[in-house]
C-alpha positions as CSV (number, residue, x, y, z in Angstrom):
1,M,19.7,10.8,-1.9
2,P,16.1,12.3,-2.7
3,P,13.9,11.6,0.2
4,Y,12.2,8.4,-1.2
5,I,8.2,9.8,-0.5
6,S,8.2,14.0,-0.9
7,I,5.1,15.6,-1.6
8,G,5.6,19.9,-1.6
9,G,2.1,22.2,-1.3
10,Y,-0.2,19.0,-2.2
11,A,-3.8,20.2,-1.5
12,D,-7.1,18.9,-3.1
13,P,-9.8,21.4,-2.1
14,P,-12.1,21.5,-0.1
15,R,-11.2,18.5,1.3
16,I,-7.3,18.1,1.3
17,P,-5.6,22.0,3.3
18,C,-1.4,22.7,1.9
19,F,0.8,20.4,3.4
20,S,3.7,19.1,3.1
21,I,6.1,16.4,4.3
22,E,9.2,14.2,3.7
23,T,9.6,10.2,4.7
24,G,13.0,8.6,4.5
25,C,14.2,5.0,4.8
26,G,12.6,2.9,7.5
27,E,10.6,5.8,7.8
28,L,6.3,4.8,9.0
29,V,4.1,8.3,8.5
30,A,0.8,8.5,9.1
31,L,-2.0,11.3,7.0
32,V,-4.7,10.7,8.8
33,G,-8.3,12.1,8.3
34,G,-12.1,10.4,7.8
35,P,-13.9,9.1,5.6
36,G,-14.6,11.6,2.6
37,S,-11.0,13.4,3.2
38,G,-9.3,12.9,0.1
39,K,-6.8,10.2,1.3
40,S,-8.3,7.8,-1.5
41,N,-7.7,11.1,-4.6
42,L,-3.9,11.4,-2.8
43,I,-2.8,8.0,-3.0
44,K,-4.0,7.7,-7.1
45,S,-2.0,10.5,-7.3
46,I,0.8,9.7,-5.6
47,A,0.6,6.2,-7.6
48,G,0.4,8.3,-11.0
49,I,-3.5,7.8,-11.6
50,R,-5.0,11.0,-10.9
51,P,-3.4,14.3,-11.8
52,A,-1.4,15.5,-7.9
53,G,-3.4,19.1,-9.4
54,K,-1.5,22.1,-6.5
55,G,1.4,20.9,-6.0
56,S,4.9,18.6,-6.1
57,I,4.9,14.7,-5.4
58,R,8.0,12.9,-6.1
59,I,9.1,9.4,-6.0
60,M,12.6,8.4,-5.2
61,G,13.1,12.7,-6.9
62,A,10.8,10.8,-10.0
63,R,7.3,12.0,-10.5
64,P,4.0,9.8,-10.1
65,G,3.4,7.2,-12.9
66,S,7.3,6.9,-14.3
67,I,8.4,3.5,-14.5
68,R,11.7,4.8,-12.3
69,A,8.9,6.3,-9.9
70,R,7.2,2.5,-10.2
71,E,10.0,0.0,-10.3
72,G,10.4,0.4,-6.5
73,A,7.0,1.3,-5.2
74,V,4.2,-1.2,-4.3
75,F,0.6,0.7,-3.3
76,V,-2.2,-0.7,-1.5
77,F,-5.6,0.4,-2.3
78,Q,-8.6,0.3,0.1
79,N,-10.8,-1.3,-2.5
80,S,-7.4,-4.2,-3.3
81,N,-7.9,-3.4,-7.0
82,F,-8.5,-7.0,-8.1
83,A,-9.8,-8.2,-10.9
84,P,-13.5,-9.5,-10.1
85,D,-13.0,-12.6,-13.0
86,I,-9.4,-14.0,-12.6
87,A,-8.4,-15.9,-8.9
88,V,-6.2,-13.9,-6.4
89,R,-3.4,-16.4,-6.5
90,N,-2.9,-15.7,-10.4
91,Q,-3.0,-12.1,-10.2
92,L,-0.5,-11.8,-6.9
93,E,1.8,-13.9,-8.1
94,R,1.7,-11.7,-11.8
95,R,2.0,-8.8,-9.4
96,I,4.8,-10.4,-7.6
97,A,7.0,-11.3,-10.7
98,L,6.5,-8.2,-12.4
99,F,8.3,-6.6,-9.5
100,R,11.0,-8.8,-9.2
101,G,11.4,-9.4,-12.9
102,V,11.4,-13.2,-13.1
103,P,8.9,-15.5,-14.7
104,V,5.2,-16.2,-12.9
105,R,6.7,-20.1,-11.9
106,A,9.3,-18.1,-10.7
107,V,7.1,-17.2,-7.8
108,H,4.5,-20.1,-7.5
109,K,5.6,-21.4,-4.5
110,D,6.5,-18.0,-2.8
111,V,3.1,-16.6,-3.5
112,A,1.9,-20.1,-2.1
113,D,4.2,-20.9,1.5
114,W,2.7,-17.0,2.1
115,C,-1.5,-18.4,1.4
116,E,-0.5,-21.2,3.6
117,E,1.3,-18.9,6.4
118,M,-1.5,-17.0,6.9
119,E,-4.3,-20.0,6.6
120,L,-5.4,-18.4,3.2
121,I,-3.9,-21.3,0.7
122,G,-7.6,-22.6,-0.6
123,I,-9.2,-19.4,-0.2
124,A,-6.4,-17.6,-2.5
125,D,-7.7,-19.6,-5.6
126,E,-11.2,-18.1,-5.3
127,I,-12.0,-15.2,-7.6
128,P,-12.4,-12.1,-5.0
129,G,-16.4,-11.9,-5.3
130,Q,-16.6,-15.9,-3.4
131,M,-13.7,-13.9,-0.5
132,N,-14.8,-12.0,2.7
133,R,-13.7,-7.9,2.6
134,S,-10.9,-9.2,5.7
135,Q,-9.5,-12.3,3.5
136,L,-9.2,-9.7,0.0
137,Q,-8.0,-7.5,2.4
138,M,-5.0,-9.4,3.7
139,L,-4.0,-11.0,0.1
140,S,-3.9,-7.3,-0.4
141,L,-0.9,-6.9,2.0
142,A,1.0,-10.1,-0.1
143,P,3.3,-8.0,-2.3
144,L,4.4,-6.5,1.0
145,A,6.0,-9.3,2.3
146,L,6.6,-10.9,-1.1
147,T,8.8,-8.0,-2.4
148,N,11.6,-5.4,-1.5
149,P,10.2,-2.2,-2.2
150,F,12.0,0.8,-1.7
151,V,8.4,2.5,-0.9
152,A,4.8,1.8,0.3
153,V,1.8,3.3,-0.1
154,L,-1.2,2.3,1.5
155,D,-4.6,3.3,1.7
156,E,-6.4,1.9,4.9
157,P,-4.6,-0.7,4.9
158,M,-6.5,-2.3,8.0
159,I,-10.1,-1.0,8.4
160,N,-11.5,-4.5,6.8
161,L,-9.6,-6.9,8.5
162,S,-11.5,-9.2,11.2
163,S,-9.5,-8.7,14.5
164,L,-7.5,-12.7,14.0
165,R,-6.2,-10.6,11.3
166,V,-4.9,-7.1,12.9
167,S,-2.2,-8.6,14.3
168,S,-0.6,-10.6,11.4
169,A,-1.2,-7.2,9.1
170,L,0.8,-5.1,11.0
171,A,4.0,-7.4,11.7
172,I,4.3,-7.8,7.7
173,I,4.1,-3.6,8.0
174,I,6.3,-3.1,10.3
175,S,9.0,-5.6,9.1
176,L,9.2,-3.5,6.0
177,L,10.9,-0.8,8.4
178,E,14.3,-2.0,7.7
179,K,15.0,-0.8,4.3
180,T,11.2,1.1,3.3
181,S,9.7,4.0,3.6
182,V,6.2,3.5,4.8
183,L,2.9,6.5,4.2
184,V,0.0,5.2,5.3
185,L,-3.9,6.7,4.9
186,V,-5.4,5.9,7.9
187,Q,-8.3,7.2,10.9
188,N,-7.2,7.7,13.8
189,K,-8.7,5.0,15.2
190,S,-5.9,2.5,13.6
191,P,-3.0,1.1,15.3
192,L,-0.1,2.5,12.7
193,V,-0.9,5.6,14.0
194,T,0.7,5.1,18.1
195,R,3.5,3.3,15.7
196,A,4.0,5.8,13.0
197,D,7.3,8.5,13.7
198,K,5.3,11.1,11.9
199,V,1.7,11.8,11.5
200,V,-0.4,14.6,9.6
201,N,-3.8,15.1,10.5
202,L,-6.1,15.7,7.4
203,P,-9.7,18.0,7.9
């Protein structure tokens, strides 16, 4: 089986110099860099939203953005990536149903139960502009908890969380490691750095 995530000779001058890394099942890998270091561009390249430029990226051996690469991967972007005019719970239900390959109605209860567990059940019915950044960030982690991805790529998944939500988010991410390869793009103060199996420091 190929590596779950393979990044070979990737570079994004002048911010990210050439680096390579591979991740396997059960590994948490942290790419660490400050603001403006190119982390957000990198996750867009891994997701197939922008060209990789120099180097190659593969997810389960497939090119980013291909059907095969998307089938088993969950991406969490720093800006939460929610449409501004649709209730967040509706957006989550659609994402999770699409990932599972089931009708939206089949995930209603799972999403509602998770939101209630996270104390976000009423808030989730609002549009993004009615929420604070911590609530949005926590809700963006729902697909991690409610799907079974092979690969999870997360851009600063905890930076906007209130101190009360950090432990819940950390538990969600760590629980994935039974069968998922997790790549996180974080700053060096993130608690995920100390939990990582591999750390790559970006300038």
